[in-house]
C-alpha positions as CSV (number, residue, x, y, z in Angstrom):
1,M,157.5,250.0,246.0
2,M,160.9,251.1,247.4
3,E,162.6,254.2,246.1
4,K,165.2,253.4,243.4
5,I,168.8,254.4,244.1
6,K,172.2,253.7,242.6
7,L,174.9,251.8,244.4
8,L,178.6,251.7,243.7
9,V,180.2,248.3,244.5
10,K,184.0,248.5,244.9
11,T,186.3,245.6,244.3
12,E,190.0,244.9,244.2
13,F,191.4,245.2,240.7
14,G,191.1,242.1,238.6
15,I,188.0,240.6,240.2
16,E,185.3,242.9,238.7
17,A,184.0,240.1,236.5
18,V,183.6,237.8,239.6
19,T,181.7,240.5,241.5
20,K,179.5,241.2,238.4
21,R,178.6,237.5,238.3
22,E,177.6,237.6,242.0
23,L,175.5,240.7,241.4
24,K,173.7,239.2,238.4
25,T,173.0,236.0,240.4
26,L,171.4,238.2,243.1
27,G,169.3,239.8,240.3
28,Y,170.9,243.2,239.9
29,N,171.0,245.3,236.7
30,I,174.6,246.5,236.0
31,I,174.7,250.1,234.9
32,N,178.4,250.2,234.1
33,T,181.8,248.8,235.2
34,D,185.0,250.6,235.6
35,N,188.4,249.6,237.2
36,G,187.4,248.4,240.6
37,R,183.9,249.9,240.5
38,I,180.5,248.5,239.5
39,A,177.4,250.7,239.5
40,I,174.0,248.9,239.9
41,E,170.3,249.9,240.1
42,A,169.0,249.2,243.6
43,T,166.6,250.0,246.5
44,I,167.4,251.0,250.1
45,K,167.0,247.3,251.1
46,D,169.8,246.4,248.7
47,I,172.2,248.4,250.9
48,A,171.8,245.6,253.4
49,V,171.6,242.8,250.8
50,T,174.9,243.7,249.1
51,N,176.8,244.3,252.3
52,I,175.7,241.1,253.9
53,K,175.8,238.7,250.9
54,L,178.5,239.8,248.5
55,R,181.7,237.6,248.8
56,T,184.1,239.4,246.6
57,A,183.2,243.1,247.0
58,E,185.4,245.4,249.1
59,R,182.7,247.9,250.0
60,V,179.3,249.3,249.0
61,L,178.6,253.0,248.5
62,I,175.5,255.0,247.6
63,L,176.2,256.8,244.3
64,N,175.0,260.3,245.0
65,N,176.0,262.4,242.0
66,Q,178.3,262.5,238.9
67,F,179.0,265.8,237.2
68,K,181.7,267.8,235.4
69,A,183.8,270.2,237.5
70,F,186.5,272.5,236.1
71,T,186.5,274.9,239.1
72,F,185.9,274.8,242.8
73,E,182.6,276.6,242.3
74,H,181.5,273.7,240.0
75,L,182.5,271.2,242.7
76,F,180.7,273.2,245.4
77,Q,177.4,273.5,243.5
78,G,177.5,269.9,242.3
79,T,178.0,268.7,245.8
80,K,175.3,271.1,247.3
81,A,172.8,269.8,244.8
82,V,172.8,266.3,246.4
83,A,169.9,265.6,248.9
84,W,172.4,264.8,251.7
85,E,169.6,265.2,254.3
86,K,168.1,261.9,253.1
87,W,171.1,260.0,254.7
88,L,173.0,262.4,257.0
89,V,171.7,263.4,260.4
90,P,172.7,266.9,261.8
91,S,174.8,265.4,264.6
92,G,176.8,263.2,262.1
93,R,180.6,263.3,261.8
94,F,181.4,264.0,258.1
95,V,184.7,262.6,256.8
96,V,185.6,263.3,253.2
97,K,188.0,261.0,251.4
98,G,189.0,260.7,247.8
99,R,191.5,261.2,245.0
100,S,191.9,263.1,241.7
101,K,193.4,261.8,238.5
102,N,194.1,263.8,235.3
103,S,191.8,266.7,236.3
104,K,192.0,270.4,236.8
105,L,191.0,270.0,240.4
106,H,194.0,268.1,241.5
107,S,194.5,269.3,245.1
108,V,192.8,266.6,247.2
109,P,192.9,268.6,250.5
110,S,191.2,271.5,248.7
111,C,188.5,269.3,247.2
112,Q,187.9,267.7,250.7
113,S,187.4,271.1,252.2
114,I,185.0,272.4,249.4
115,I,182.9,269.2,249.5
116,K,182.5,269.3,253.3
117,K,181.6,273.0,253.1
118,A,179.0,272.4,250.5
119,I,177.4,269.5,252.5
120,I,177.3,271.7,255.6
121,E,175.7,274.5,253.7
122,R,173.1,272.1,252.2
123,L,172.2,270.8,255.6
124,S,172.1,274.3,257.1
125,S,169.4,275.3,254.6
126,V,167.4,272.2,255.2
127,Y,167.6,272.0,259.0
128,R,167.8,275.8,259.5
129,R,170.7,275.6,261.8
130,T,174.3,276.9,261.7
131,R,176.0,274.6,264.2
132,F,176.7,270.9,263.6
133,P,178.4,269.3,266.6
134,E,179.7,266.1,264.8
135,N,179.2,263.9,267.8
136,G,176.9,261.4,266.2
137,P,177.4,258.5,263.7
138,E,180.2,258.7,261.2
139,Y,179.6,259.3,257.5
140,V,182.4,258.8,255.0
141,I,181.9,260.7,251.8
142,D,184.0,259.3,249.0
143,F,184.9,261.4,245.9
144,F,186.8,260.5,242.8
145,I,187.7,263.0,240.1
146,E,188.9,261.6,236.8
147,K,189.2,263.7,233.6
148,D,187.2,266.4,235.3
149,I,184.2,264.1,236.1
150,V,183.3,264.1,239.8
151,T,181.8,261.0,241.4
152,L,180.3,261.5,244.9
153,A,179.4,258.5,247.0
154,L,178.5,257.7,250.6
155,D,180.2,254.6,252.1
156,T,177.7,252.3,253.7
157,S,180.1,249.5,254.7
158,G,182.6,251.0,257.2
159,P,185.5,248.6,257.6
160,G,186.2,246.7,254.3
161,L,183.9,243.8,253.5
162,H,186.9,241.4,253.6
163,K,186.7,241.8,257.4
164,R,184.2,239.1,257.9
165,G,184.8,238.9,261.7
166,Y,185.9,235.3,261.9
167,R,189.7,235.9,261.6
168,Q,190.7,236.9,265.1
169,T,194.3,236.0,264.4
170,S,196.3,235.3,261.2
171,G,199.8,234.6,260.0
172,V,202.2,237.0,258.3
173,A,200.9,238.7,255.1
174,P,197.5,236.9,255.1
175,L,195.3,236.4,252.1
176,K,192.4,238.8,252.0
177,E,189.1,237.0,252.5
178,T,187.6,238.6,249.4
179,L,190.5,237.4,247.3
180,A,190.2,233.9,248.7
181,A,186.5,233.8,247.9
182,S,187.3,235.0,244.4
183,M,189.8,232.2,243.9
184,V,187.2,229.6,244.9
185,L,184.5,231.1,242.7
186,L,186.9,231.3,239.7
187,S,187.8,227.6,240.1
188,Y,185.9,224.5,238.9
189,W,185.3,223.4,242.5
190,R,181.8,222.3,243.4
191,P,180.7,221.0,246.9
192,H,180.7,217.3,245.8
193,R,184.4,217.5,244.9
194,L,187.5,217.4,247.2
195,L,189.1,220.8,247.8
196,L,192.6,220.8,249.2
197,D,194.7,223.7,250.4
198,P,198.1,222.2,251.4
199,M,199.6,225.5,252.5
200,C,196.6,226.9,254.3
201,G,198.2,229.4,256.7
202,S,195.3,230.8,258.8
203,G,192.8,228.8,256.8
204,T,191.2,231.5,254.7
205,I,190.8,229.7,251.4
206,A,189.2,226.6,253.1
207,I,186.9,228.7,255.3
208,E,185.7,230.8,252.3
209,A,185.1,227.6,250.3
210,A,183.0,226.1,253.1
211,M,181.0,229.4,253.3
212,V,180.5,229.2,249.5
213,G,179.5,225.5,249.7
214,R,177.0,226.1,252.5
215,N,175.8,229.4,251.1
216,I,176.6,231.2,254.3
217,P,176.4,235.0,253.8
218,P,179.9,236.4,254.5
219,G,178.6,239.5,256.3
220,L,176.0,237.8,258.4
221,N,177.8,238.3,261.8
222,R,179.2,241.8,261.4
223,K,177.9,245.4,261.6
224,F,178.1,248.0,258.9
225,A,178.4,251.8,259.0
226,A,174.9,252.5,257.5
227,E,173.3,250.6,260.4
228,S,174.4,253.4,262.8
229,W,173.0,256.2,260.7
230,G,169.4,256.0,261.9
231,T,168.1,256.9,258.4
232,I,167.7,253.3,257.2
233,D,165.0,251.1,258.8
234,Q,166.7,248.6,261.2
235,D,164.0,246.1,260.2
236,L,165.5,245.9,256.7
237,W,168.8,244.7,258.1
238,Q,167.1,242.1,260.3
239,Q,165.0,241.0,257.3
240,V,168.0,240.4,255.1
241,R,169.9,238.6,257.9
242,S,166.8,236.3,258.5
243,E,166.6,235.6,254.7
244,G,170.4,234.8,254.7
245,L,170.0,232.4,257.6
246,A,167.1,230.6,255.9
247,E,169.2,230.2,252.7
248,I,172.1,228.3,254.4
249,N,172.4,224.7,253.4
250,H,172.8,222.7,256.6
251,D,172.5,219.2,255.1
252,L,175.4,219.3,252.6
253,K,178.4,217.1,253.2
254,L,181.6,219.0,252.1
255,K,185.0,217.5,251.3
256,I,187.5,220.2,252.3
257,K,191.0,219.5,253.6
258,A,193.6,222.1,254.7
259,S,197.1,221.5,256.0
260,D,200.2,223.5,256.8
261,I,203.7,222.6,258.0
262,D,203.3,225.1,260.8
263,S,201.3,223.5,263.7
264,Q,200.7,226.9,265.3
265,L,199.1,228.2,262.1
266,I,196.8,225.1,262.0
267,E,195.6,225.9,265.5
268,I,194.8,229.5,264.4
269,A,193.0,228.1,261.3
270,K,190.9,225.8,263.4
271,E,189.9,228.8,265.7
272,N,189.0,230.9,262.6
273,A,186.9,228.1,261.1
274,D,185.1,227.7,264.4
275,Q,184.4,231.5,264.5
276,A,183.0,231.2,261.0
277,G,180.8,228.3,261.9
278,V,182.4,225.9,259.5
279,A,184.8,223.9,261.7
280,A,182.9,220.7,261.1
281,D,183.3,221.1,257.3
282,I,187.1,221.2,257.1
283,V,189.7,218.6,258.0
284,F,192.8,220.4,259.3
285,T,196.2,218.5,259.5
286,T,199.8,219.5,260.2
287,G,202.2,218.3,257.5
288,D,204.4,219.0,254.5
289,I,202.7,219.6,251.1
290,A,204.6,216.6,249.7
291,D,203.3,214.2,252.3
292,I,199.6,214.7,251.8
293,D,197.3,211.9,250.5
294,Y,196.5,212.7,246.9
295,L,194.8,209.4,246.1
296,E,191.3,210.8,245.4
297,E,190.8,211.5,241.7
298,Y,189.6,214.8,240.3
299,G,190.6,216.8,243.3
300,I,190.9,220.6,243.3
301,L,194.0,222.2,244.8
302,I,193.7,225.9,245.6
303,T,196.5,227.5,247.5
304,N,198.5,230.6,248.2
305,P,202.2,229.5,248.5
306,P,204.4,231.6,250.8
307,Y,206.1,234.5,249.0
308,G,207.4,237.9,250.0
309,E,207.1,238.4,253.8
310,R,205.8,234.9,254.3
311,I,208.9,233.0,252.9
312,G,212.3,232.7,254.5
313,S,214.4,232.3,251.4
314,D,214.4,232.0,247.7
315,A,215.5,228.4,248.1
316,E,212.4,227.5,250.1
317,L,210.2,229.1,247.5
318,E,212.0,227.1,244.8
319,Q,211.5,223.9,246.8
320,I,207.7,224.6,247.1
321,E,207.3,225.3,243.4
322,Y,209.3,222.1,242.5
323,T,207.0,220.1,244.7
324,L,204.0,221.7,243.0
325,K,205.6,220.8,239.6
326,E,205.9,217.1,240.7
327,L,202.3,217.0,242.0
328,M,201.0,218.4,238.7
329,F,202.9,215.7,236.8
330,Q,201.9,212.9,239.1
331,H,198.2,213.8,239.5
332,R,196.9,214.5,236.0
333,T,193.2,214.3,237.0
334,W,193.6,217.1,239.5
335,S,193.0,220.8,238.8
336,F,195.5,223.3,240.3
337,Y,194.8,226.9,241.2
338,I,197.7,228.8,242.6
339,V,198.1,232.5,243.4
340,T,201.7,233.8,243.7
341,A,203.8,236.9,243.2
342,D,206.4,234.9,241.4
343,P,206.3,236.1,237.7
344,N,208.4,233.0,236.7
345,F,206.0,230.4,238.2
346,E,205.0,228.8,234.8
347,K,208.6,228.5,233.8
348,T,209.5,226.9,237.2
349,V,206.7,224.3,237.0
350,N,207.3,223.8,233.3
351,R,203.7,224.1,232.4
352,K,201.7,226.9,230.8
353,A,198.5,227.8,232.7
354,D,195.2,227.3,231.0
355,R,194.3,230.7,232.3
356,K,196.3,233.4,234.2
357,R,194.6,236.4,235.9
358,K,196.2,239.4,237.4
359,L,195.0,240.2,240.9
360,Y,195.9,242.2,243.9
361,N,196.2,240.9,247.5
362,G,195.9,244.3,249.1
363,R,198.8,246.3,247.5
364,I,200.7,243.2,246.4
365,K,200.4,242.4,242.7
366,V,199.9,238.6,242.2
367,D,198.9,236.2,239.4
368,Y,196.3,233.5,239.7
369,Y,197.4,230.5,237.7
370,Q,194.7,228.0,236.7
371,F,195.7,224.6,235.5
372,Y,192.6,222.6,234.5
373,G,192.4,218.8,234.9
374,P,189.8,216.7,233.1
375,R,186.1,216.7,234.2
376,P,185.2,213.9,236.6
377,V,183.8,210.8,234.9
378,S,180.1,210.4,235.7
379,N,179.0,207.3,237.5
380,T,175.5,207.5,235.8
């Protein structure tokens, strides 16, 4: 039996519930949930599982210790008590990052220095050496101090998990892949129904939907920080990747359409879909949102209309929202899922959302408006 550890799964604010659902589906026991952080019981193998398979998480960390600290001495001793030698090799480059909120230890640079000093002293006593060249793999130690409670964690992901590796190019202010996946998972879309993104930009929503539909692990084709450490068996990573490949549904016929008025963006979207291995699952076209065929009943429209940096003028945004208003009125059997930074969106489309969820696309605060159509009529 593998040794039990605790992992800290970080998410963007607002999608904790979606990530919790993912974790429960994968069979994990949730210890607790805080803003943007979910702690779970796990094994070393689960470092690979969570990094490779989670769609909505931003990164996965090993939860090393939690303790109260009112002084730098408390911080030093609590840090030194961690068995860092289990994960860190003597040649490692140790980078300490973090923040402090409502705590006596409020100086982040001072906390960084104390934590690194305590780690080095711990490793010095274990390895019986005084010099650490820091020319090996990088380890990012993450600390968070809130109300004098210190959380120490070790980042296993490296670059954020939204960086799947398929998006070589993108448009202005692109939608994060993790947010796009969350939008799909929060919708009523299922693989047998039509999904349409009529303002697809670089294709992220359609690509993430295809990956959900086919059950393609989002981290299958990228590397993670913990793989370079040398303290986690490489066979575990290979085993999880092999399991993920075996779970992909190759026989499913998906109905996903994506379009954009910008033909250059459509070419970028096609390239991204090809990199993600789902080019055959998405029909890409160039055209205006108002000119698309909406004849199929019970369609699902999920889109991220241009706003902020992506829009040329307020008049253009108003025209897009007016078109969406008309589409909602004309196609009553469709469900509409729209993420936008416009706080007056419901007023503009003259319809109250069945559900509205506050989310973040990076640092941009947005709302996810969900307008539910009727359930499809069964043919049986």
